[in-house]
DSSP file (Angstrom, degrees, kcal/mol; ACC not computed):
  #  RESIDUE AA STRUCTURE BP1 BP2  ACC     N-H-->O    O-->H-N    N-H-->O    O-->H-N    TCO  KAPPA ALPHA  PHI   PSI    X-CA   Y-CA   Z-CA
    1    1 A X              0   0    0      0, 0.0     2,-0.5     0, 0.0     0, 0.0   0.000 360.0 360.0 360.0 129.7  144.9  140.9  134.8
    2    2 A X        -     0   0    0      3,-0.0    52,-0.2    53,-0.0     2,-0.2  -0.865 360.0-129.4-101.1 131.0  143.0  137.8  136.0
    3    3 A X        -     0   0    0     50,-1.4     2,-0.2    -2,-0.5    52,-0.1  -0.498  32.4-100.3 -75.2 143.5  139.7  138.5  137.7
    4    4 A X        -     0   0    0     -2,-0.2     2,-0.6    63,-0.1    -1,-0.1  -0.450  36.5-153.3 -64.9 132.8  139.2  136.7  141.1
    5    5 A X        +     0   0    0     -2,-0.2    64,-0.2     1,-0.1    63,-0.1  -0.931  32.9 152.6-114.1 113.2  137.1  133.7  140.6
    6    6 A X        +     0   0    0     62,-2.5     2,-0.3    -2,-0.6    99,-0.2   0.366  63.7  45.8-119.3   1.4  135.1  132.6  143.7
    7    7 A X  E     -a   69   0A   0     61,-1.2    63,-2.1    58,-0.1     2,-0.4  -0.949  60.7-148.7-138.1 158.3  132.2  130.8  141.9
    8    8 A X  E     -ab  70 109A   0    100,-2.3   102,-2.9    -2,-0.3     2,-0.5  -0.998  16.4-157.8-125.9 127.2  131.6  128.3  139.1
    9    9 A X  E     -ab  71 110A   0     61,-2.8    63,-2.6    -2,-0.4     2,-0.4  -0.917   6.9-147.9-110.5 128.1  128.4  128.7  137.1
   10   10 A X  E     +ab  72 111A   0    100,-2.9   102,-2.3    -2,-0.5     2,-0.3  -0.799  23.9 169.8-100.9 133.6  127.1  125.7  135.1
   11   11 A X  E     -a   73   0A   0     61,-2.6    63,-1.9    -2,-0.4     2,-0.3  -0.858  29.9-142.5-132.5 162.6  125.2  126.1  131.9
   12   12 A X  E     -a   74   0A   0     -2,-0.3    63,-0.2    61,-0.2    65,-0.1  -0.893  28.4-126.6-113.5 159.1  123.8  124.3  128.9
   13   13 A X        -     0   0    0     61,-1.9    64,-0.2    63,-0.5    62,-0.1   0.743  32.5-136.1 -76.1 -19.6  124.0  126.0  125.5
   14   14 A X  S    S+     0   0    0     62,-2.3    63,-0.3    60,-0.3     2,-0.3   0.537  75.7  72.0  78.9   5.4  120.3  125.5  125.1
   15   15 A X  S    S-     0   0    0     61,-0.5    61,-0.6     2,-0.0    -1,-0.3  -0.834  88.7-108.7-141.2 177.7  120.8  124.4  121.5
   16   16 A X        +     0   0    0     -2,-0.3    59,-0.1    60,-0.2    61,-0.0  -0.328  48.1 167.0-110.7  50.4  122.1  121.4  119.7
   17   17 A X        -     0   0    0     -2,-0.2     3,-0.1     1,-0.1    -4,-0.1  -0.209  36.0-137.2 -59.5 155.8  125.3  122.8  118.3
   18   18 A X  S    S-     0   0    0      1,-0.2     2,-0.3    24,-0.1    25,-0.2   0.785  76.1  -5.4 -85.1 -29.8  127.8  120.3  116.8
   19   19 A X  S >> S-     0   0    0     23,-0.1     4,-1.1    24,-0.1     3,-0.6  -0.935  75.8 -91.3-157.2 174.8  130.9  121.8  118.3
   20   20 A X  H 3> S+     0   0    0     -2,-0.3     4,-2.6     1,-0.2     5,-0.2   0.792 115.7  65.9 -67.4 -28.6  132.4  124.7  120.3
   21   21 A X  H 3> S+     0   0    0      1,-0.2     4,-2.7     2,-0.2    -1,-0.2   0.884  99.8  51.6 -61.3 -37.4  133.1  126.7  117.1
   22   22 A X  H <> S+     0   0    0     -3,-0.6     4,-2.1     2,-0.2    -1,-0.2   0.885 109.2  49.8 -67.0 -37.4  129.4  127.0  116.5
   23   23 A X  H  X S+     0   0    0     -4,-1.1     4,-2.3     2,-0.2    -2,-0.2   0.943 112.8  46.9 -64.2 -47.2  128.8  128.3  120.0
   24   24 A X  H  X S+     0   0    0     -4,-2.6     4,-2.7     1,-0.2     5,-0.2   0.924 110.9  52.1 -59.9 -45.5  131.6  130.9  119.5
   25   25 A X  H  X S+     0   0    0     -4,-2.7     4,-1.9     1,-0.2    -1,-0.2   0.900 109.5  49.9 -59.6 -41.9  130.2  131.9  116.1
   26   26 A X  H  X S+     0   0    0     -4,-2.1     4,-0.7     2,-0.2    -1,-0.2   0.929 111.6  47.5 -63.1 -45.5  126.8  132.5  117.6
   27   27 A X  H ><>S+     0   0    0     -4,-2.3     5,-1.6     1,-0.2     3,-0.8   0.893 110.9  51.3 -65.0 -39.2  128.1  134.6  120.4
   28   28 A X  H ><5S+     0   0    0     -4,-2.7     3,-1.9     1,-0.2    -1,-0.2   0.858 102.9  60.0 -64.5 -34.3  130.2  136.7  118.0
   29   29 A X  H 3<5S+     0   0    0     -4,-1.9    -1,-0.2     1,-0.3    -2,-0.2   0.710  98.2  59.8 -66.6 -18.1  127.1  137.2  115.8
   30   30 A X  T <<5S-     0   0    0     -3,-0.8    -1,-0.3    -4,-0.7    -2,-0.2   0.408 125.9-102.7 -87.0   1.7  125.6  138.9  118.9
   31   31 A X  T < 5S+     0   0    0     -3,-1.9    -3,-0.2     1,-0.3    -2,-0.1   0.545  74.8 143.1  90.1   7.6  128.4  141.5  118.9
   32   32 A X      < -     0   0    0     -5,-1.6    -1,-0.3     1,-0.1     3,-0.1  -0.425  57.7-126.7 -77.6 157.8  130.4  139.9  121.8
   33   33 A X  S    S-     0   0    0      1,-0.1     2,-0.3    -2,-0.1    -1,-0.1   0.632  84.4 -16.0 -81.7 -11.8  134.2  140.0  121.6
   34   34 A X  S    S-     0   0    0     -7,-0.1    -1,-0.1    17,-0.0    16,-0.0  -0.951  97.6 -51.1-168.1 179.7  134.4  136.2  122.2
   35   35 A X        -     0   0    0     -2,-0.3    16,-0.2     1,-0.1   -11,-0.1  -0.369  50.4-130.8 -61.2 147.7  132.3  133.2  123.4
   36   36 A X  S    S+     0   0    0     22,-0.2    22,-2.1    21,-0.1     2,-0.2   0.765  81.4  75.5 -77.0 -25.7  130.8  134.0  126.7
   37   37 A X        -     0   0    0     20,-0.2    14,-3.1    21,-0.1    35,-0.2  -0.536  69.1-143.9 -89.2 152.3  131.8  130.8  128.6
   38   38 A X  S    S+     0   0    0     33,-1.8    12,-3.5    12,-0.3     2,-0.3   0.766  89.4  19.4 -81.8 -27.7  135.3  130.1  129.8
   39   39 A X  E     -Dc  49  72A   0     32,-1.8    34,-2.4    10,-0.3     2,-0.4  -0.996  63.6-163.3-142.2 145.8  134.9  126.4  129.0
   40   40 A X  E     -Dc  48  73A   0      8,-2.5     8,-3.3    -2,-0.3     2,-0.6  -0.998   8.6-154.8-127.9 133.7  132.6  124.4  126.6
   41   41 A X  E     -Dc  47  74A   0     32,-2.8    34,-2.5    -2,-0.4     6,-0.2  -0.940  13.3-152.3-112.2 118.1  132.2  120.7  126.9
   42   42 A X    >   -     0   0    0      4,-2.3     3,-2.2    -2,-0.6   -23,-0.1  -0.298  34.4 -92.7 -83.7 171.8  131.1  118.9  123.7
   43   43 A X  T 3  S+     0   0    0      1,-0.3    44,-0.4   -25,-0.2    43,-0.3   0.784 123.3  55.3 -58.9 -32.2  129.1  115.7  123.6
   44   44 A X  T 3  S-     0   0    0     42,-0.1    -1,-0.3     2,-0.1    -2,-0.0   0.434 122.2-102.8 -83.5   4.2  132.2  113.4  123.4
   45   45 A X  S <  S+     0   0    0     -3,-2.2     2,-0.3     1,-0.3    -2,-0.1   0.442  70.3 149.7  92.4   0.9  133.5  114.9  126.6
   46   46 A X        -     0   0    0      1,-0.1    -4,-2.3    -5,-0.0     2,-0.6  -0.510  39.6-142.2 -68.5 131.1  136.2  117.1  125.0
   47   47 A X  E     -D   41   0A   0     -2,-0.3     2,-0.5    -6,-0.2    -6,-0.2  -0.863  16.4-165.8 -97.6 123.1  136.8  120.3  127.0
   48   48 A X  E     -D   40   0A   0     -8,-3.3    -8,-2.5    -2,-0.6     2,-0.2  -0.933  19.8-125.2-112.1 127.9  137.4  123.4  124.8
   49   49 A X  E     +D   39   0A   0     -2,-0.5   -10,-0.3   -10,-0.2     3,-0.1  -0.493  35.3 175.5 -69.0 138.8  138.8  126.6  126.3
   50   50 A X        +     0   0    0    -12,-3.5   -12,-0.3     1,-0.4    -1,-0.1   0.213  47.8   8.1-111.7-126.9  136.6  129.6  125.7
   51   51 A X  S    S-     0   0    0    -14,-3.1    -1,-0.4   -16,-0.2     6,-0.1  -0.312  84.4-103.8 -61.7 138.0  136.9  133.1  126.9
   52   52 A X    >   -     0   0    0      1,-0.1     3,-1.2    -3,-0.1    -1,-0.1  -0.276  16.6-130.1 -60.9 146.1  140.1  133.9  128.7
   53   53 A X  T 3  S+     0   0    0      1,-0.2   -50,-1.4   -15,-0.1    -1,-0.1   0.530 101.6  78.4 -74.2  -5.0  139.9  134.2  132.4
   54   54 A X  T 3  S+     0   0    0    -52,-0.2     2,-0.3     2,-0.1    -1,-0.2   0.591  96.3  46.3 -78.5 -10.8  141.8  137.6  132.0
   55   55 A X  S <  S-     0   0    0     -3,-1.2   -52,-0.1   -52,-0.1   -53,-0.0  -0.930 101.2 -88.9-128.4 154.7  138.5  139.3  131.0
   56   56 A X        -     0   0    0     -2,-0.3    11,-0.2     1,-0.1    10,-0.1  -0.241  46.4-116.2 -59.9 149.3  135.1  139.1  132.5
   57   57 A X        -     0   0    0      9,-2.7   -20,-0.2    12,-0.2   -21,-0.1  -0.109   7.9-145.2 -73.1 179.0  132.8  136.4  131.3
   58   58 A X  S    S+     0   0    0    -22,-2.1   -22,-0.2     7,-0.1   -21,-0.1  -0.384  74.5  89.5-142.2  56.5  129.5  136.9  129.4
   59   59 A X  S    S+     0   0    0    -23,-0.2     2,-0.2     1,-0.2   -22,-0.1   0.557  91.4  19.2-129.8 -18.4  127.5  134.0  130.7
   60   60 A X        +     0   0    0    -24,-0.1     6,-0.9     1,-0.1    -1,-0.2  -0.658  47.8 174.0-160.9  96.8  125.7  135.2  133.9
   61   61 A X    >   +     0   0    0      4,-0.2     3,-1.8    -2,-0.2     6,-0.1   0.729  52.4 108.8 -78.0 -20.6  125.1  138.9  134.6
   62   62 A X  G >  S+     0   0    0      1,-0.3     3,-2.0     2,-0.2    55,-0.1  -0.284  92.9   1.4 -58.2 139.1  122.9  138.1  137.7
   63   63 A X  G 3  S-     0   0    0      1,-0.3    -1,-0.3     2,-0.1    53,-0.1   0.694 123.3 -75.4  55.8  23.0  124.6  139.0  141.0
   64   64 A X  G X  S+     0   0    0     -3,-1.8     3,-1.5     1,-0.1     4,-0.5   0.729  86.1 150.1  67.5  22.3  127.7  140.3  139.1
   65   65 A X  G X>  +     0   0    0     -3,-2.0     4,-1.1     1,-0.3     3,-0.9   0.748  55.8  72.2 -64.1 -25.7  128.8  136.7  138.3
   66   66 A X  G 34 S+     0   0    0     -6,-0.9    -9,-2.7     1,-0.3    -1,-0.3   0.816 104.2  42.5 -59.2 -27.3  130.5  137.6  135.0
   67   67 A X  G <4 S+     0   0    0     -3,-1.5    -1,-0.3   -11,-0.2    -2,-0.2   0.568 124.4  32.1 -94.6 -10.5  133.3  139.3  137.0
   68   68 A X  T <4 S+     0   0    0     -3,-0.9   -62,-2.5    -4,-0.5   -61,-1.2   0.212 106.5  66.4-134.8  18.2  133.7  136.7  139.8
   69   69 A X  E  <  -a    7   0A   0     -4,-1.1     2,-0.5   -64,-0.2   -61,-0.2  -0.928  67.2-123.9-138.7 163.0  133.0  133.3  138.3
   70   70 A X  E     -a    8   0A   0    -63,-2.1   -61,-2.8    -2,-0.3     2,-0.5  -0.924  31.1-145.8-100.0 129.0  134.1  130.7  135.8
   71   71 A X  E     -a    9   0A   0     -2,-0.5   -33,-1.8   -63,-0.2   -32,-1.8  -0.873  17.0-176.7-102.6 124.6  131.4  129.8  133.3
   72   72 A X  E     -ac  10  39A   0    -63,-2.6   -61,-2.6    -2,-0.5     2,-0.4  -0.980   3.1-171.2-121.0 127.0  131.2  126.2  132.0
   73   73 A X  E     -ac  11  40A   0    -34,-2.4   -32,-2.8    -2,-0.5     2,-0.5  -0.954  12.3-151.9-119.4 137.6  128.7  125.2  129.3
   74   74 A X  E     -ac  12  41A   0    -63,-1.9   -61,-1.9    -2,-0.4   -60,-0.3  -0.900  31.4-113.0-100.9 133.9  127.8  121.8  128.1
   75   75 A X  S    S+     0   0    0    -34,-2.5     2,-0.2    -2,-0.5   -59,-0.1  -0.495  76.4  58.9 -68.7 129.2  126.6  121.6  124.5
   76   76 A X  S    S-     0   0    0    -61,-0.6   -62,-2.3    -2,-0.3     2,-0.7  -0.642  84.1 -89.1 138.4 167.3  122.9  120.6  124.4
   77   77 A X    >>  -     0   0    0    -63,-0.3     4,-1.8    -2,-0.2     3,-1.4  -0.911  33.0-174.0-111.0 101.5  119.5  121.5  125.5
   78   78 A X  T 34 S+     0   0    0     -2,-0.7    48,-3.2     1,-0.3    49,-0.2   0.256  78.2  73.1 -88.9  13.1  118.9  119.8  128.8
   79   79 A X  T 34 S+     0   0    0     45,-0.3    -1,-0.3    46,-0.2     3,-0.1   0.655 112.1  31.2 -80.9 -23.6  115.3  120.9  129.0
   80   80 A X  T <4 S+     0   0    0     -3,-1.4     2,-0.3     1,-0.3    -2,-0.2   0.795 132.5   0.4-103.3 -39.2  114.9  118.2  126.3
   81   81 A X  S  < S-     0   0    0     -4,-1.8    45,-0.3     0, 0.0    -1,-0.3  -0.888  73.6 -97.3-145.8 172.5  117.5  115.6  127.1
   82   82 A X        -     0   0    0     -2,-0.3    45,-0.1     1,-0.1    -5,-0.1  -0.561  44.1 -97.5 -91.0 158.2  120.3  114.7  129.5
   83   83 A X        -     0   0    0     43,-0.5    -1,-0.1    -2,-0.2    -7,-0.1  -0.322  49.2 -96.4 -65.3 159.6  124.0  115.4  129.0
   84   84 A X     >  -     0   0    0      1,-0.1     4,-2.2     4,-0.0     5,-0.2  -0.350  28.2-113.6 -72.4 159.8  126.1  112.5  127.7
   85   85 A X  H  > S+     0   0    0      1,-0.2     4,-2.6     2,-0.2     5,-0.2   0.875 120.0  55.8 -59.3 -36.9  128.0  110.4  130.2
   86   86 A X  H  > S+     0   0    0    -43,-0.3     4,-2.3     1,-0.2    -1,-0.2   0.891 106.7  48.8 -64.2 -39.9  131.2  111.7  128.6
   87   87 A X  H  > S+     0   0    0    -44,-0.4     4,-2.6     2,-0.2    -2,-0.2   0.918 111.8  49.3 -65.0 -42.8  130.1  115.3  129.3
   88   88 A X  H  X S+     0   0    0     -4,-2.2     4,-2.5     2,-0.2    -2,-0.2   0.939 112.7  46.3 -62.8 -47.5  129.3  114.5  132.9
   89   89 A X  H  X S+     0   0    0     -4,-2.6     4,-2.2     1,-0.2    -1,-0.2   0.911 114.2  48.2 -62.3 -42.5  132.6  112.8  133.5
   90   90 A X  H  X S+     0   0    0     -4,-2.3     4,-2.6    -5,-0.2    -1,-0.2   0.895 110.9  51.6 -65.0 -39.8  134.5  115.6  131.8
   91   91 A X  H  X S+     0   0    0     -4,-2.6     4,-3.1     2,-0.2    -2,-0.2   0.931 109.6  48.8 -63.0 -45.8  132.6  118.2  133.8
   92   92 A X  H  X S+     0   0    0     -4,-2.5     4,-2.4     1,-0.2    -2,-0.2   0.924 112.5  48.6 -60.6 -44.0  133.4  116.5  137.1
   93   93 A X  H  X S+     0   0    0     -4,-2.2     4,-1.7     2,-0.2    -1,-0.2   0.925 113.8  46.1 -61.7 -45.5  137.1  116.3  136.1
   94   94 A X  H  X S+     0   0    0     -4,-2.6     4,-2.7     1,-0.2     5,-0.2   0.909 111.0  53.1 -64.2 -42.5  137.2  120.0  135.1
   95   95 A X  H  X S+     0   0    0     -4,-3.1     4,-3.0     1,-0.2     5,-0.3   0.918 106.4  52.6 -59.7 -43.8  135.3  121.0  138.3
   96   96 A X  H  X S+     0   0    0     -4,-2.4     4,-1.6     1,-0.2    -1,-0.2   0.911 112.3  46.2 -58.2 -42.5  137.9  119.2  140.5
   97   97 A X  H  X S+     0   0    0     -4,-1.7     4,-2.7     2,-0.2    -2,-0.2   0.937 116.3  43.3 -65.2 -48.1  140.7  121.0  138.8
   98   98 A X  H  X S+     0   0    0     -4,-2.7     4,-2.7     2,-0.2     6,-0.3   0.886 110.5  54.4 -69.7 -39.8  139.1  124.5  139.0
   99   99 A X  H  X>S+     0   0    0     -4,-3.0     5,-1.6    -5,-0.2     4,-0.7   0.909 115.2  41.6 -59.4 -42.0  137.9  124.1  142.6
  100  100 A X  H  <5S+     0   0    0     -4,-1.6     3,-0.4    -5,-0.3    -2,-0.2   0.939 114.8  50.0 -70.4 -47.2  141.4  123.3  143.6
  101  101 A X  H  <5S+     0   0    0     -4,-2.7    -2,-0.2     1,-0.2    -3,-0.2   0.885 124.6  28.0 -60.3 -41.8  143.1  125.9  141.4
  102  102 A X  H  <5S-     0   0    0     -4,-2.7    -1,-0.2    -5,-0.1    -2,-0.2   0.363 103.4-122.8-104.0   4.0  140.8  128.8  142.6
  103  103 A X  T  <5 +     0   0    0     -4,-0.7     2,-0.5    -3,-0.4    -3,-0.2   0.935  48.8 171.1  53.5  51.2  140.0  127.4  146.1
  104  104 A X      < -     0   0    0     -5,-1.6    -1,-0.2    -6,-0.3   -97,-0.1  -0.818  30.8-127.7 -96.0 124.3  136.3  127.5  145.4
  105  105 A X    >   -     0   0    0     -2,-0.5     3,-2.3   -99,-0.2     4,-0.1  -0.394  21.5-116.5 -69.3 149.4  134.0  125.9  148.0
  106  106 A X  G >  S+     0   0    0      1,-0.3     3,-2.0     2,-0.2    -1,-0.1   0.828 113.7  65.1 -54.4 -34.9  131.6  123.3  146.7
  107  107 A X  G 3  S+     0   0    0      1,-0.3    -1,-0.3  -100,-0.0    -2,-0.0   0.681  96.1  59.4 -64.6 -15.4  128.6  125.5  147.8
  108  108 A X  G <  S+     0   0    0     -3,-2.3  -100,-2.3     2,-0.1     2,-0.8   0.258  77.9  97.7 -97.8  11.3  129.8  128.1  145.2
  109  109 A X  E <   +b    8   0A   0     -3,-2.0     2,-0.3  -102,-0.2  -100,-0.2  -0.895  62.3 174.2 -95.6 107.8  129.4  125.6  142.3
  110  110 A X  E     -b    9   0A   0   -102,-2.9  -100,-2.9    -2,-0.8     2,-0.2  -0.875  37.3-122.2-123.8 145.0  126.0  126.7  141.0
  111  111 A X  E >   -b   10   0A   0     -2,-0.3     3,-2.3  -102,-0.2     4,-0.3  -0.565  40.3-110.8 -72.8 152.1  123.6  126.0  138.2
  112  112 A X  G >  S+     0   0    0   -102,-2.3     3,-1.5     1,-0.3    11,-0.2   0.894 120.8  52.9 -50.9 -44.1  122.8  129.2  136.2
  113  113 A X  G 3  S+     0   0    0      9,-1.7    -1,-0.3     1,-0.3    10,-0.1   0.530 100.6  63.8 -73.7  -3.1  119.2  129.1  137.5
  114  114 A X  G <  S+     0   0    0     -3,-2.3     2,-0.5     2,-0.1    -1,-0.3   0.422  77.4 102.9 -96.3  -0.6  120.6  128.9  141.1
  115  115 A X  S X  S-     0   0    0     -3,-1.5     3,-2.5    -4,-0.3   -52,-0.1  -0.713  86.5-106.1 -83.1 126.7  122.2  132.3  141.0
  116  116 A X  T 3  S+     0   0    0     -2,-0.5     3,-0.1     1,-0.3    -2,-0.1  -0.293 106.0  16.9 -53.7 128.6  120.2  134.9  142.8
  117  117 A X  T 3  S+     0   0    0      1,-0.3     2,-0.5   -55,-0.1    -1,-0.3   0.272  90.3 130.3  92.0 -10.3  118.5  137.2  140.3
  118  118 A X    <   -     0   0    0     -3,-2.5     2,-0.8    -6,-0.1    -1,-0.3  -0.655  40.1-164.8 -79.9 125.8  118.9  134.8  137.3
  119  119 A X        +     0   0    0     -2,-0.5     2,-0.3    -3,-0.1    -6,-0.1  -0.777  46.8 105.0-111.4  84.9  115.7  134.3  135.5
  120  120 A X        -     0   0    0     -2,-0.8    -2,-0.0     2,-0.1     4,-0.0  -0.981  68.2-135.1-156.1 158.5  116.4  131.3  133.4
  121  121 A X    >   +     0   0    0     -2,-0.3     3,-2.9     2,-0.1    -8,-0.1   0.557  59.3 157.3 -90.3 -12.7  115.8  127.5  133.0
  122  122 A X  T 3   +     0   0    0      1,-0.4    -9,-1.7   -10,-0.1    -2,-0.1  -0.307  58.0  27.1 -58.5 132.6  119.5  127.0  132.3
  123  123 A X  T 3  S-     0   0    0    -11,-0.2    -1,-0.4   -12,-0.2   -45,-0.3  -0.899 111.5-123.5 -94.4  19.6  121.0  124.4  132.7
  124  124 A X    X   -     0   0    0     -3,-2.9     3,-1.5     1,-0.1   -45,-0.3   0.073  22.8 -81.7  97.7 155.3  117.7  122.6  132.2
  125  125 A X  T 3  S+     0   0    0      1,-0.3   -46,-0.2     3,-0.1    -1,-0.1   0.678 124.5  54.6 -69.2 -18.6  115.5  120.1  134.0
  126  126 A X  T 3  S+     0   0    0    -48,-3.2     2,-0.6   -45,-0.3   -43,-0.5   0.296  76.3 116.4 -98.2   9.9  117.6  117.1  132.9
  127  127 A X    <   -     0   0    0     -3,-1.5     2,-2.0   -49,-0.2     3,-0.2  -0.702  65.0-139.9 -78.9 119.6  120.9  118.5  134.2
  128  128 A X     >  +     0   0    0     -2,-0.6     4,-2.3     1,-0.2     5,-0.2  -0.417  37.7 160.2 -84.5  67.6  122.0  116.1  136.9
  129  129 A X  H  > S+     0   0    0     -2,-2.0     4,-2.7     1,-0.2     5,-0.2   0.902  71.3  49.8 -57.4 -47.4  123.3  118.6  139.4
  130  130 A X  H  > S+     0   0    0     -3,-0.2     4,-2.1     1,-0.2    -1,-0.2   0.897 111.9  49.5 -63.0 -38.1  123.2  116.3  142.5
  131  131 A X  H  > S+     0   0    0      2,-0.2     4,-2.1     1,-0.2    -1,-0.2   0.898 111.2  49.5 -65.0 -40.4  125.1  113.6  140.6
  132  132 A X  H  X S+     0   0    0     -4,-2.3     4,-2.2     2,-0.2    -2,-0.2   0.909 110.8  48.9 -66.3 -42.2  127.7  116.1  139.5
  133  133 A X  H  X S+     0   0    0     -4,-2.7     4,-1.9     2,-0.2     6,-0.2   0.870 109.5  52.7 -66.6 -35.5  128.2  117.4  143.0
  134  134 A X  H  <>S+     0   0    0     -4,-2.1     5,-2.6    -5,-0.2     6,-0.9   0.912 110.4  48.3 -63.1 -41.6  128.5  113.8  144.3
  135  135 A X  H ><5S+     0   0    0     -4,-2.1     3,-1.1     4,-0.2    -2,-0.2   0.877 107.5  56.3 -64.5 -37.4  131.2  113.2  141.7
  136  136 A X  H 3<5S+     0   0    0     -4,-2.2    -1,-0.2     1,-0.3    -2,-0.2   0.893 111.3  41.9 -62.3 -41.1  133.0  116.4  142.7
  137  137 A X  T 3<5S-     0   0    0     -4,-1.9    -1,-0.3    -5,-0.1    -2,-0.2   0.271 121.3-105.5 -94.7  14.2  133.3  115.3  146.3
  138  138 A X  T < 5S+     0   0    0     -3,-1.1    -3,-0.2     2,-0.2    -4,-0.1   0.530  86.9 119.2  85.1   6.7  134.2  111.8  145.3
  139  139 A X  S   <S+     0   0    0     -5,-2.6     2,-0.5    -6,-0.2    -4,-0.2   0.735  70.8  53.7 -78.0 -21.4  131.0  110.0  146.1
  140  140 A X  S    S-     0   0    0     -6,-0.9     2,-0.3    -9,-0.1    -2,-0.2  -0.958  72.6-156.3-119.0 130.4  130.4  108.8  142.6
  141  141 A X        -     0   0    0     -2,-0.5    28,-0.6    -3,-0.0     2,-0.4  -0.776   4.9-149.2-103.6 147.2  133.0  106.9  140.6
  142  142 A X  E     -e  169   0B   0     -2,-0.3     2,-0.4    26,-0.1    28,-0.3  -0.932   4.0-147.1-116.8 140.3  133.3  106.7  136.8
  143  143 A X  E     -e  170   0B   0     26,-2.5    28,-2.1    -2,-0.4     2,-0.6  -0.885  11.4-142.1-104.7 136.4  134.6  103.7  134.8
  144  144 A X  E     -e  171   0B   0     -2,-0.4     2,-0.7    26,-0.2    28,-0.2  -0.878   9.5-160.7-100.2 121.5  136.4  104.4  131.6
  145  145 A X  E     -e  172   0B   0     26,-3.0    28,-2.4    -2,-0.6     2,-0.5  -0.908  12.7-150.9-102.4 113.3  135.6  101.9  128.8
  146  146 A X  E >   -e  173   0B   0     -2,-0.7     3,-1.7    26,-0.2     4,-0.2  -0.730  10.8-144.8 -92.0 128.6  138.4  102.1  126.2
  147  147 A X  G >  S+     0   0    0     26,-2.9     3,-2.4    -2,-0.5    27,-0.1   0.831  95.5  70.0 -57.0 -34.6  137.5  101.2  122.6
  148  148 A X  G 3  S+     0   0    0     25,-0.3    -1,-0.3     1,-0.3    26,-0.1   0.713  90.5  60.9 -60.1 -20.9  140.9   99.6  122.0
  149  149 A X  G <  S+     0   0    0     -3,-1.7    -1,-0.3     3,-0.0     2,-0.3   0.504 105.5  56.6 -82.7  -3.8  139.9   96.8  124.3
  150  150 A X  S <  S-     0   0    0     -3,-2.4     3,-0.1    -4,-0.2     4,-0.0  -0.820  89.1-115.8-125.2 162.8  137.0   95.9  122.0
  151  151 A X  S    S+     0   0    0     -2,-0.3     2,-0.3     1,-0.1     3,-0.1   0.692  97.1   5.0 -73.6 -16.9  136.8   95.0  118.3
  152  152 A X  S  > S-     0   0    0     -5,-0.1     4,-1.8     1,-0.1     5,-0.1  -0.986  71.9-110.6-158.3 162.1  134.7   98.1  117.6
  153  153 A X  H  > S+     0   0    0     -2,-0.3     4,-2.7     1,-0.2     5,-0.2   0.876 117.8  60.1 -63.0 -36.3  133.4  101.2  119.2
  154  154 A X  H  > S+     0   0    0      1,-0.2     4,-2.1     2,-0.2    -1,-0.2   0.904 104.9  47.8 -58.7 -42.4  129.9   99.7  118.9
  155  155 A X  H  > S+     0   0    0      2,-0.2     4,-2.2     1,-0.2    -1,-0.2   0.886 111.1  51.1 -66.2 -38.3  131.0   96.8  121.1
  156  156 A X  H  X S+     0   0    0     -4,-1.8     4,-2.5     2,-0.2    -2,-0.2   0.909 109.9  49.9 -63.9 -41.5  132.5   99.1  123.7
  157  157 A X  H  X S+     0   0    0     -4,-2.7     4,-2.3     2,-0.2    -2,-0.2   0.892 109.7  51.3 -63.1 -40.3  129.2  101.1  123.8
  158  158 A X  H  X S+     0   0    0     -4,-2.1     4,-1.8     2,-0.2    -2,-0.2   0.906 110.6  48.3 -64.0 -41.5  127.3   97.9  124.3
  159  159 A X  H  X S+     0   0    0     -4,-2.2     4,-2.2     1,-0.2    -2,-0.2   0.920 110.7  51.1 -63.8 -43.5  129.6   96.9  127.2
  160  160 A X  H  X S+     0   0    0     -4,-2.5     4,-2.4     1,-0.2    -2,-0.2   0.890 107.3  53.9 -60.7 -39.5  129.2  100.4  128.7
  161  161 A X  H  X S+     0   0    0     -4,-2.3     4,-2.0     1,-0.2    -1,-0.2   0.893 107.0  51.2 -62.9 -39.4  125.4  100.1  128.4
  162  162 A X  H  X S+     0   0    0     -4,-1.8     4,-1.1     2,-0.2    -1,-0.2   0.911 109.5  50.4 -63.7 -41.7  125.5   96.8  130.4
  163  163 A X  H ><>S+     0   0    0     -4,-2.2     5,-2.4     1,-0.2     3,-0.6   0.916 109.0  51.5 -61.6 -42.5  127.6   98.5  133.1
  164  164 A X  H ><5S+     0   0    0     -4,-2.4     3,-1.9     1,-0.2    -1,-0.2   0.884 104.9  55.9 -62.4 -38.6  125.1  101.3  133.3
  165  165 A X  H 3<5S+     0   0    0     -4,-2.0    -1,-0.2     1,-0.3    -2,-0.2   0.776 104.4  54.7 -64.5 -25.0  122.2   98.8  133.7
  166  166 A X  T <<5S-     0   0    0     -4,-1.1    -1,-0.3    -3,-0.6    -2,-0.2   0.368 127.9-102.2 -87.6   4.4  124.2   97.4  136.7
  167  167 A X  T < 5S+     0   0    0     -3,-1.9     2,-0.4     1,-0.3    -3,-0.2   0.608  78.3 135.0  89.1  12.6  124.2  100.9  138.2
  168  168 A X      < -     0   0    0     -5,-2.4     2,-0.4    -6,-0.1    -1,-0.3  -0.802  51.8-133.2 -98.4 135.7  127.8  101.8  137.3
  169  169 A X  E     +e  142   0B   0    -28,-0.6   -26,-2.5    -2,-0.4     2,-0.3  -0.730  42.2 151.4 -85.1 130.5  128.6  105.2  135.8
  170  170 A X  E     -e  143   0B   0     -2,-0.4     2,-0.3   -28,-0.3   -26,-0.2  -0.971  28.8-157.7-153.2 165.8  130.9  104.9  132.8
  171  171 A X  E     -e  144   0B   0    -28,-2.1   -26,-3.0    -2,-0.3     2,-0.4  -0.980  22.0-120.0-146.5 156.9  131.9  106.5  129.5
  172  172 A X  E     -e  145   0B   0     -2,-0.3     2,-0.4   -28,-0.2   -26,-0.2  -0.809  27.0-174.0-102.8 135.5  133.6  105.3  126.4
  173  173 A X  E     -e  146   0B   0    -28,-2.4   -26,-2.9    -2,-0.4   -25,-0.3  -0.962  23.6-122.8-127.9 147.5  136.8  106.8  125.1
  174  174 A X              0   0    0     -2,-0.4   -28,-0.0   -28,-0.2   -29,-0.0  -0.554 360.0 360.0 -80.6 152.6  138.8  106.2  121.9
  175  175 A X              0   0    0     -2,-0.2    -1,-0.1   -29,-0.0   -29,-0.0   0.526 360.0 360.0 -64.3 360.0  142.3  104.9  122.2
């Protein structure tokens, strides 16, 4: 049975895990039956499926959201730093897919701390919510810089940095 999903709740993990397996291991150590989030986005922009949508989430109990939302977490502590460009681009892409799949209005894409009754700083003060929502509705474009077009990943990163200084949003991908 799949629970009706009418919201998407955005999170940070609040820690500096290296990968989604570490997040899952931590949640299992708390006695949960699986990771609490439905999706986890790692620093390089890889989207990892988490808890099945066939069972309630374990990411936001406020306002009953575990039963009616999709939970997406980006690895990192965004009270301390911002998500990577790759995480932002991957999140926007995933949001576009989920909003369409579940017919979720943009106003129902919420940061964890925007859920009535949630007492948390999550997803952190450096989480670029307005930028993500602009990307969701097509106002912000992302450029993909492919490493294969350069002699090294370092050169691709340098080129991406120049684009960012010119005000262009971009991320680097391996071939």
